[in-house]
N, C-alpha and C positions, 0 to 999 in steps of 0.2 A: 395331455401330452401324447406324443406319438409312440409307437412301439420301439423306436430307436432311442428313446429317452435314456440318458445316462444318470446314474445316481451315486451320490457320495454322502457319507455320514461323518459328523463331527461331534465329539463329546464335549459338553460345556458345563461349567458349574452354574448354579442358579444365579449368582451375581453376574457372571459373564453374560448369561442369557439376557438378564434384565438390562444390562448396559448396552449390549449390542443390538437388541431389538428396538429400544427406544420407546417413548410413550406411545401407546396405541399402535405399537409395531411400525411406527413411521419410518425407521431406518431400514427395516427389512423390506417394506413395501418399495422403498426407493431403489434398493439393490435389485429386487425382483423386476421392477419396471425397466430399469436401465440395462440389465443383462439378460432379460427374458428367461428367467429361471423361476422355479417354484421352490419355496423354502418352507419346510414343515417342522414344527416342534413336536418331538416324540419322546416323552419321559427323560428329560435331561440330555437329549441329543437332538441335533438338527439334521434333517435330510435335505440335500440339495439335488433337485431334479431338473433336468433339461438337457440341451446338447452338451456334449463332452467339453468343448472349449469354454462355453459359458459357465458350466459348473466349476471348472478349474479356476476360472477368473473369480467367481464368487468365493470359492474356498480360500484363494490367495488373499482376497480382500478381508475376509474374516480373520485370517491368521495375522495380517498386518495390523488390523485394528486392535486385536488382543495384545499384540506386542507394543503397540502405541500406548495402550492403557497401562501395561506393565511398567512402562517408563515414567509413570506418574502423570500421564495426561488423561483428561476426561473425554470420553467419546460423546461428541455432539453432532448435530446435523451437518455442521460445517466439516467435521472430520470425515464423515461418510462421503460427502460431496467431493472432498479433496482426494480421498482414496479412489473413488470412481474416476476422477479426472486423471490421476496418476496412472491408473490401470490402462486407460485409453492411450496413454503416451508410453506404455511399457516402462514406467519409472516407479512402480509402486514400492519397490524395495527401499527407495529413498525415505519412505515414511518412518522406517525404523531408526533413522538418524535424529528424529525429533524427540529429544528428551524433555521430561517435565521440568523445564528450567523456569521456575517461578521468579519473576522479576520483583513483584511486590503484590499487594492486595488493594482492591478498591476500598472505599470507606464502608461498603456493604459486606466486605470480607471475601469478595470474589477474586480468585488468583488471576494475575495478568501474566501470561506466558506466550511465547511464540507458538503459533498453531500450524505453521507451514515451514518447509525447509528454507524457503526464501526469507521468511521472517527470522528464522534461527540464525542464518548467515548474517542478516542485518544486525541483530542484537550482538552477535559475536564481534562484528566489525566495530560496533560502537565501543565495546569493551577494550578492543585492541588498538584503536587508532584515535588520534587527536581530532581529526576532522573526518566526518562521514557524510556522504551525499546519499540520501534515500530517495531513489527515483522509482516512479511507478504510478499506476492508475489509482483512482479513488477507491477507498475501502480496503486497502492492503495493510493498514495499520502503521503507516510511516510515521505520522505525527504522534499517534497514541503511544506506540512503543517507545519513541524518543522521549516523550513526556514521562513515561513510567521509569525509564532509565535515569532521567534527570532528578526526579523526586527521590528515587532510591539513593542516588549519590548525595543528594542534599541532606537526607535524613541520617546518612552514615558519616556526615561531616567531611566528605571528600571534597566538597566545594562549599563556598560560603553563601552563594546566591544562585538563583535561576533567572535567566533572562530569556523571554520569549518575544519574538518579533515576526512581523510579516509586512509586506508592502500593502499600503492602503489604496487598493485599486478595485473598482467595482467589477463584478463578474458580468461584463457585457451590458450593464445598465447604467444610466445616468441618474444618480440619486438626488442630485441637486443640493440645495441648502439643507443642512441638518442643524436643528436647534440645540441649545445647551452649550456647556463649556467645552474646552478642548478634549477632555477625557470622554465626554458624551459623544463627541463627533467621531472619535476613532474606535470606540467600543464595538460598534457593529462589525468592523473588519476583524476584530480580535475575538469575537464570540466563540468560534470553534476551540480556541486555546483555553478560554475560560471554562467551557463545558468539560474538557478533559481534566482540567485541574480540579474542578468541583467533584467529579466522579472518583478520582484517585485520592485526592487529599482531603476533600470535604470543604464546604464553603467557609466555615468558621476558621479552620486552620489556615486556609488560603488567605482570607482577609487579614488575619493577624500577621502573617508573614509579609503580606504586601504592605501593610502599614509600617512595618519595620524596614522596608526597602530590601528585604531578602528575596522577594519574588517580584520581578518587574515584567509587565506585559506592555509593550509599546510598539508603535509603528517603526518601520525600518529607518525612516528619516531621523529618528531620535538617536541613532547609533553614531552619527557623524561626530568626529572629534573626540571620541572616547577611547579608552584602553580598558579592556575587560579582562581583569585578572581573576583567578580563583573562582571561575564561573562556569556554569553549564548553560550554553547558549544554543537556542533552537531557532532557526530561520525557517518559517513555514511558507508555503506557496511561492517558492523561490523562482518558479518559471515566470513570475510577474516582475522580476527585477530586471533592470537594465544592466549591461556589462559594467558601467561605472558604479552602480549601486552595489553589485556583487563584489567588486574589487574593494570598495569602501568598507563593506561589512567584513570581508576576510582579513583586512589589515587592521581590524579593531582587536584581534585576538591577542591576549596577554599570556602570562605564565600560569601554569596549572589550570588551564581551561580546556573544556571539551566542547566541540561544536558539531551540531547535527543540522544539516541543510536538507529539507524535504521539498519535493516538487513533482509535478506531472507535466511534461513538455507538451502533451496533447491538449492541455486546458489553459492556454495563455489568454490573458485579458489585456495584453499590451496593444498599443495602437498599431495599425498596419504598417509594416516596414521596419518596426523597431525590433532589434535583436534581443533575445532573452539572455540575461546574465547567466542563467543556469546552463543553457546550451553552450555558451562560450567557455564557461568554467570547465566543462567536461573535456573540452579540447585543450585548454591551456594547462590544466593541473594534472592531466593523466600522467601516471608514472612517478609522481612525487611521493617520497616516503611519508608515511604517517597520514596519508589521505586515501580514503577508500571510497569506491563508488559501488553501491549495492542497487541492483535493478530488480524490482519486484514486478510480477506479471499478473495477468488476470487470474491465474490459478492460486495466487496468494490472497485474493479477495476474501475477507472474513466477515463481511456484512451479510445481509440476506442473500440466499442463493440466486435470487433474481438479479441482484447487482452484478454478480459474476457473469451471468449471461448477457447483461447489457454491455458490460465492458468488453466481453469477447466479441459481441456483435459489432461494436464500433471499431474494434481492431481489424476485423475482417473487412468492414466497409472502407476504412481508411487505406488499408493495403490495396484494395481493389481500385480505389480512386487514384492512388499513387501510380499503379501500373498503367491505368488508363491515360494519365497525364504524360507518362513516359512514352507511351505509344504515340500519342498525339504529337509530341515533340519530334519523334523520329519520323513520323509521317510528313510533317511540315518541313523537315530538313533543318529545323532550328535556325532558319535564315535570320540574320540580324537586320534591323531596319536600315533603309537607305539614309545617307547623310542628310541631315536637316529634317528627318521624319521622326517623330516621337514614337517610342515602342507602343505597339497596340493601336496606333492611329492609322487611318486610311489616307492615301494621297488624294489630290484633287480629282484625278481622273476617276478613281474608284467611287468618289462621292457623286460625280456627274452621272456615272453609270447607274447608281442607285436612284 
């Protein structure tokens, strides 16, 4: 450190020290590397050494993480990453709004709770509205939290059944003929829903309720012609619906039902030129009472920290591409094709010149 290094001291209990340092001091190392400070443990106190601004940021992060823990949350690697991200956006004080709101527990006893402010707003919207659209990139917990809310309502007898559905569309691949009966053919598309159910409810409980018809996992096409009363309904991968499919699904809703629709508009697998039912629904249904739209972002990603970096990198790349396309249109004057000429085609004269 230079002679101008600034120093600040914080008194912590042994439990606070253990939680905030992480295993093998991994959380502290992350903060040190990100903020370029030196953090030293000295007899129940930590010394923060570095440039004044960096030390104040590190102290602020420690204070918010401790407050986050006091609200019943567990400090994890994701919590530290989230705090560092909020600090860069000058929004770290928002972390204090995330209370330890446990939705339910997995079969292994691990609590499921919102870990970011975006997730908290999403869960609150599900509680307060009949229809909720959860929009955002992969890894933000859209489907998993919706599943946890559905299972909690089911166990509390607030609804009599859970219905999970998604469009059966390949993710950019042609799988061809799939062997087996109809259920075997659609199961690969529904596997992510099964995985979440097994983790939260347990395979045996899930199988027992599915045999009774209390839990149903089916392709979206199976929803046509039905009225779904007293149900918790989750439509996953909604970006792959057509406008007609989305309208069909939304008009299935009956009394005492709750509907969660999740999707990521940047990961469509529809044929070129086909509009997404999710995009159309956002325009058509905006402003209607009892329908909420919750947008999660890259900072709400709760998977491996590398996933958050990947999502952010794609966001930056796509924004850059969009700006470049806009500049190209301005440069070309956005001239329409001449009468009788298809868009994008060259006329006879231009072909001869080539």
